[in-house]
Structures are given as structure tokens and as C-alpha cells.
C-alpha positions as CSV (number, residue, x, y, z in Angstrom):
1,M,1.1,13.7,-28.8
2,K,3.4,16.7,-29.1
3,P,7.2,16.1,-29.0
4,L,8.9,16.9,-25.8
5,G,11.2,19.4,-27.4
6,I,14.6,17.7,-26.7
7,E,16.9,15.9,-29.1
8,R,19.0,12.9,-28.4
9,G,22.4,13.7,-26.9
10,K,21.5,17.4,-26.2
11,T,23.5,18.4,-23.1
12,D,23.0,22.2,-23.1
13,R,22.1,22.9,-19.4
14,A,19.8,25.7,-20.5
15,K,17.6,23.1,-22.2
16,R,17.1,20.7,-19.3
17,P,15.0,22.9,-17.1
18,A,12.8,23.5,-20.1
19,L,12.2,19.8,-20.4
20,R,10.9,19.5,-16.9
21,Q,8.8,22.6,-17.4
22,R,7.4,21.4,-20.7
23,L,6.6,18.0,-19.2
24,A,4.9,19.6,-16.2
25,G,3.0,21.8,-18.6
26,M,1.6,18.8,-20.5
27,L,0.8,17.0,-17.3
28,S,-1.1,20.1,-16.0
29,A,-3.9,19.1,-18.4
30,R,-4.9,16.5,-15.8
31,Y,-3.2,17.7,-12.6
32,T,-2.7,20.8,-10.5
33,P,0.6,22.7,-11.2
34,A,2.2,21.4,-8.0
35,E,1.2,17.8,-8.8
36,A,2.3,18.1,-12.5
37,D,5.7,19.4,-11.4
38,S,6.1,16.7,-8.8
39,L,5.2,14.0,-11.4
40,A,7.6,15.5,-14.0
41,R,10.4,15.3,-11.4
42,L,9.5,11.7,-10.4
43,F,9.5,10.6,-14.1
44,L,12.9,12.2,-14.9
45,E,14.5,10.9,-11.7
46,H,13.2,7.4,-12.6
47,L,14.8,7.6,-16.0
48,F,18.1,9.2,-14.8
49,Q,18.2,6.9,-11.7
50,M,19.3,9.8,-9.6
51,P,17.9,12.9,-8.0
52,Y,16.9,15.5,-10.6
53,T,19.1,18.2,-9.2
54,R,22.2,15.9,-9.4
55,A,21.3,14.9,-13.0
56,K,21.0,18.6,-13.8
57,M,24.4,19.4,-12.2
58,E,26.1,16.5,-14.0
59,G,24.8,17.5,-17.4
60,K,22.7,14.3,-17.9
61,A,20.7,14.1,-21.1
62,L,18.0,11.6,-22.1
63,T,18.8,9.0,-24.7
64,Q,16.4,8.2,-27.5
65,S,15.3,5.1,-25.6
66,Q,14.6,7.2,-22.5
67,L,12.7,9.8,-24.5
68,H,10.5,7.0,-25.8
69,Q,9.9,5.7,-22.3
70,L,9.1,9.3,-21.1
71,R,6.5,9.7,-23.9
72,A,4.8,6.4,-22.8
73,M,4.9,7.5,-19.2
74,L,3.3,10.9,-20.1
75,S,0.6,9.2,-22.2
76,R,-0.3,6.8,-19.3
77,S,-0.4,9.7,-16.8
78,L,-2.8,11.7,-19.0
79,R,-5.1,8.7,-18.8
80,H,-5.1,9.0,-15.0
81,E,-3.0,5.9,-14.4
82,P,-1.3,6.3,-11.0
83,W,2.4,7.1,-11.1
84,Q,3.1,4.1,-8.8
85,Y,1.8,1.8,-11.5
86,I,3.7,3.7,-14.2
87,L,7.0,3.4,-12.4
88,G,6.1,-0.1,-11.2
89,A,7.3,0.2,-7.7
90,L,7.3,2.4,-4.6
91,P,9.1,2.6,-1.2
92,F,7.2,1.3,1.8
93,D,8.9,1.4,5.2
94,A,12.3,-0.1,4.5
95,L,11.1,-2.0,1.5
96,T,10.7,-1.4,-2.2
97,L,7.5,-2.9,-3.5
98,E,6.2,-3.8,-6.9
99,V,2.7,-2.6,-7.6
100,S,0.3,-3.1,-10.5
101,P,-3.5,-2.8,-11.1
102,A,-3.8,-6.2,-9.4
103,V,-3.1,-4.6,-6.0
104,L,-4.1,-1.6,-4.0
105,I,-1.3,1.0,-3.8
106,P,0.0,1.1,-0.3
107,R,-0.7,4.4,1.4
108,P,1.2,6.4,4.0
109,E,-1.5,5.5,6.5
110,T,-0.8,1.8,6.0
111,E,2.8,2.5,6.7
112,E,1.7,4.2,9.9
113,L,-0.3,1.1,10.8
114,L,2.8,-1.0,10.4
115,G,4.9,1.2,12.6
116,W,2.3,1.3,15.4
117,A,1.8,-2.5,15.2
118,C,5.5,-3.1,15.4
119,A,5.8,-0.9,18.5
120,E,2.9,-2.6,20.2
121,I,4.1,-6.1,19.4
122,R,7.5,-5.3,20.9
123,K,5.9,-4.0,24.1
124,S,3.5,-7.0,24.4
125,F,5.9,-9.7,23.5
126,P,9.4,-8.5,24.7
127,H,10.8,-12.0,25.3
128,E,8.7,-14.4,23.3
129,K,10.3,-15.7,20.1
130,P,9.5,-16.7,17.5
131,L,6.1,-15.1,17.1
132,S,3.5,-16.2,14.5
133,M,1.7,-13.5,12.5
134,L,-1.0,-13.3,9.9
135,D,-1.9,-10.6,7.4
136,M,-5.4,-10.9,6.0
137,G,-6.1,-9.4,2.6
138,T,-2.4,-8.9,1.9
139,G,-2.5,-7.3,-1.6
140,S,1.0,-6.3,-2.5
141,G,2.2,-8.0,0.7
142,C,3.2,-4.7,2.3
143,L,2.1,-5.5,5.8
144,A,3.2,-9.1,5.9
145,L,6.6,-8.2,4.4
146,G,7.0,-5.2,6.7
147,L,6.3,-7.4,9.8
148,K,8.8,-10.0,8.5
149,H,11.4,-7.3,8.0
150,H,11.0,-6.0,11.5
151,F,10.6,-9.4,13.1
152,P,12.9,-11.7,11.1
153,E,12.5,-14.6,13.5
154,A,8.7,-14.5,13.2
155,G,6.7,-16.9,11.1
156,V,4.6,-14.7,8.9
157,S,1.7,-15.9,6.7
158,A,-0.6,-13.8,4.4
159,V,-3.8,-14.5,2.6
160,D,-5.7,-12.9,-0.3
161,I,-8.6,-14.0,-2.5
162,S,-6.8,-12.8,-5.6
163,E,-4.2,-15.0,-7.2
164,E,-2.9,-12.1,-9.2
165,A,-2.3,-10.1,-6.1
166,L,-0.5,-13.1,-4.5
167,E,1.8,-13.3,-7.5
168,V,2.8,-9.6,-6.9
169,A,3.2,-10.3,-3.2
170,R,5.4,-13.3,-3.9
171,R,7.6,-11.3,-6.3
172,N,7.9,-8.6,-3.6
173,A,9.1,-11.2,-1.1
174,L,11.8,-12.3,-3.5
175,R,12.7,-8.7,-4.3
176,N,13.2,-7.9,-0.6
177,K,14.6,-11.3,0.3
178,L,12.0,-12.1,2.9
179,E,10.3,-15.4,3.6
180,V,6.5,-15.2,4.0
181,K,3.9,-17.9,3.4
182,F,1.3,-16.7,1.0
183,L,-2.0,-18.6,0.6
184,Q,-5.1,-18.0,-1.5
185,A,-8.2,-17.8,0.7
186,D,-11.5,-16.0,0.9
187,I,-11.6,-14.3,4.3
188,L,-15.4,-14.4,4.2
189,L,-15.1,-18.2,4.5
190,S,-13.5,-20.4,7.2
191,P,-9.7,-20.4,7.5
192,P,-7.9,-22.9,5.3
193,P,-6.1,-25.8,7.0
194,G,-2.6,-24.4,6.3
195,I,-3.0,-21.7,8.9
196,K,-2.3,-22.4,12.6
197,L,-2.6,-20.4,15.8
198,V,-1.0,-16.9,15.7
199,D,0.1,-14.2,18.1
200,V,-0.8,-11.3,15.7
201,I,-3.4,-10.6,13.1
202,I,-3.2,-7.5,11.0
203,S,-5.4,-6.3,8.2
204,N,-6.3,-3.4,5.9
205,P,-9.5,-4.8,4.5
206,P,-11.9,-3.0,2.1
207,Y,-13.6,-0.2,4.0
208,V,-14.3,2.7,1.7
209,M,-18.0,3.5,1.5
210,I,-19.7,3.6,-1.9
211,Q,-21.0,7.1,-1.1
212,D,-17.3,8.2,-0.8
213,K,-16.8,7.7,-4.6
214,A,-17.8,11.2,-5.5
215,A,-14.8,12.6,-3.6
216,M,-12.3,10.1,-4.9
217,Q,-9.6,10.9,-7.5
218,P,-10.1,9.5,-11.0
219,N,-6.8,7.7,-10.9
220,V,-8.1,5.6,-7.9
221,L,-11.5,4.8,-9.3
222,A,-10.3,4.0,-12.8
223,W,-7.2,1.9,-11.9
224,E,-7.1,0.4,-8.4
225,P,-9.0,-2.8,-7.7
226,W,-12.5,-2.1,-6.4
227,N,-12.7,-5.3,-4.5
228,A,-9.7,-4.1,-2.4
229,L,-11.3,-0.7,-1.8
230,F,-15.0,-0.8,-1.2
231,A,-17.1,-2.4,1.5
232,P,-20.6,-3.6,0.8
233,E,-23.0,-0.6,1.0
234,S,-25.5,-2.6,3.0
235,D,-22.9,-4.0,5.4
236,P,-19.7,-1.8,5.7
237,L,-18.3,-4.0,8.6
238,R,-18.7,-7.3,6.8
239,F,-15.0,-7.9,6.4
240,Y,-14.2,-6.9,9.9
241,R,-16.7,-9.4,11.3
242,A,-15.2,-12.1,9.0
243,I,-11.7,-11.3,10.3
244,L,-13.0,-11.5,13.8
245,D,-14.4,-15.0,13.0
246,W,-10.9,-16.0,11.9
247,A,-9.4,-14.4,15.0
248,D,-11.8,-16.3,17.3
249,E,-10.4,-19.5,15.8
250,L,-6.8,-18.6,15.3
251,L,-5.7,-16.0,17.8
252,R,-4.0,-17.2,21.0
253,P,-5.1,-15.8,24.3
254,S,-3.6,-12.3,24.8
255,A,-2.8,-12.1,21.1
256,L,-3.1,-8.8,19.2
257,L,-5.4,-7.7,16.4
258,F,-4.7,-4.6,14.2
259,F,-7.0,-3.0,11.7
260,E,-7.0,0.0,9.4
261,I,-10.5,1.5,9.5
262,H,-12.7,4.1,7.9
263,E,-12.5,7.4,9.7
264,K,-16.2,7.3,10.5
265,A,-16.2,3.7,11.8
266,R,-14.8,4.3,15.3
267,P,-18.1,3.9,17.3
268,A,-19.1,0.8,15.2
269,M,-15.7,-0.8,15.6
270,Q,-15.7,-0.3,19.3
271,D,-19.2,-1.8,19.6
272,L,-18.3,-4.7,17.4
273,L,-15.1,-5.5,19.4
274,G,-17.1,-5.1,22.6
275,T,-19.5,-7.8,21.6
276,R,-16.6,-10.2,21.0
277,A,-15.2,-9.6,24.4
278,Y,-11.9,-8.1,23.2
279,Q,-9.8,-6.0,25.6
280,D,-7.6,-3.0,25.5
281,V,-9.4,-1.6,22.4
282,R,-7.6,1.5,21.2
283,I,-8.2,3.8,18.2
284,L,-5.4,5.8,16.8
285,K,-5.5,8.8,14.5
286,D,-3.5,9.0,11.3
287,F,-1.2,11.9,10.3
288,R,-4.2,13.8,9.0
289,G,-5.9,13.6,12.4
290,K,-8.5,11.0,11.3
291,D,-9.5,7.9,13.3
292,R,-7.7,5.3,11.2
293,F,-6.2,2.5,13.2
294,C,-7.6,0.0,15.7
295,M,-5.9,-2.4,18.1
296,A,-7.5,-5.0,20.4
297,R,-6.2,-7.8,22.6
298,K,-7.9,-11.2,22.7
299,G,-9.2,-12.0,26.2
């Protein structure tokens, strides 16, 4: 790999913009110019632990150790590794979450789901405390921890089939000083005995269609866990039916169910929830205008 063109201790302000530009230029071998510049800024801000403009104004320079880190970050990026995995963490709602290839990277859409769910929970249960909530397929723990942050009195549980993912989720709970009960469980099987009746179930299950692979970015396909992304080609609603089986057993009357869904799944989800006699079924669009979130109330 070519050197980055900056020496240890160099503080000449004229050199620092060249570093960002050189870094962006190297990243442009795999990314658009705008993406490359954004990544260059992210990496430098991570190393400086401050906004790039502030580091520039204060005359900050990279140490030899930081240069070594930057070269490693560049190398990983050029192999399409997501920047979230490279940096090891990302903001989600009011939290900072560790992420690794063991878990799906939380998307802005999932943050939207959390916000909508919190608003609906407050409207539906204005005077009932403490509530009991369950996140199915928790991954990094983003939804479970987000619920616990917004409803500190609630009892929140979360399940995932992957013990590796649960280890990440537990570290995120410690990092954010939140108490959530994490259990290993296969949502395609019956609920384990450690889970009791709940007022809320929330889930972002695998829903991407296999035919969508052609349009997906290499950093997603090569790095993120497929079992958290893709639904079975022959049965794209398999996980939703399984979650509804859990909901039939675990949800209290008038309790709420929240899903993230595929943008093309609206009719199928409405039909599925209709066959289970759920009420107040609503579909909400995400910030891109795509049908993305579903809520239903148990009758």
C-alpha cells in the first residue's frame, strides 16, 4: 500500500487538507467521490476524537501510532468492510452501540421504528407501569436497549439465535448502563420458559428477498450476517408467522406488536395479520417513502 504522505509530528496546516484529500483519493478506488470524502473525514475524526474542522483549526497531527491505525482502516475499507465494523461502534438513537460482523448494522430505518414504537406505546399505555417488552432477533440489542432507555421502568427481554450476537448485545447493555435480559432462542421454535407475558413485542427479522441481492452493496453482502438479512426464498414471511406464534402465546390482550418489513410486503402482512384477528393494523413509510413499519394490536 502506498504511504499516506504525512510524517510523524508534521503540523504544517497546508499539509493536513492534503492528507484528507489523499485518503479520499485512495478510497475512491472502491467508493464514489462523495462516499470516499465522507469516509476519510470519519476515519480522521475517529483518530483525532473530535470534528475534523476543529482538529484542523487546532493544528492536530497524527502520531505514528495513529498513522498505523489509519493505514489499517484504509486497507479494511478497500476490502469493502463497512466503516461501522472498522470503527467498532455507531450512534443509535441516544445510545452508542458496538457492532461487529456477528450482528447486522442498525439502519436509520430501525431507528425510525424505535421512535414510532415509543410514541405508540406512550399513547396506548399512558398510566400503566411497569410494562413488559420483548425484542425478537435482537442482534446488537439496538431495539431492546432503545426501549429500555426510553422506558427505564419497563422489564425488557431480548432473544437471538446467535450466541455471538448476544455477546455483543450484552456488551452494549453494559456500555450504555441498561439492564436487559438476553436469552438465546430460535424464534422458529416455541418460546423458552424464561419469557413471560408481555405488553409489547418488537422485531426487525430477516426480510430481504434473495432476488434483491443483485442491487445490494458489496460491503453488505460480503460482511453482514446473511441469517440476519435474508428470508427464505420459498417462504418470505416465515419469520413473521413464527413471531406471531410467539405473540399468540405471550402477548397480553390489547398489547402491541411492531415489525420492520420489506417494502413490498404490505399486502401480505395485512393479510397475515388479518388471519390472526389482530386489530388496528397500520403500515408506516420510512424516510425514503417506502412501506417499512407495521403495527398491530392484539384483540
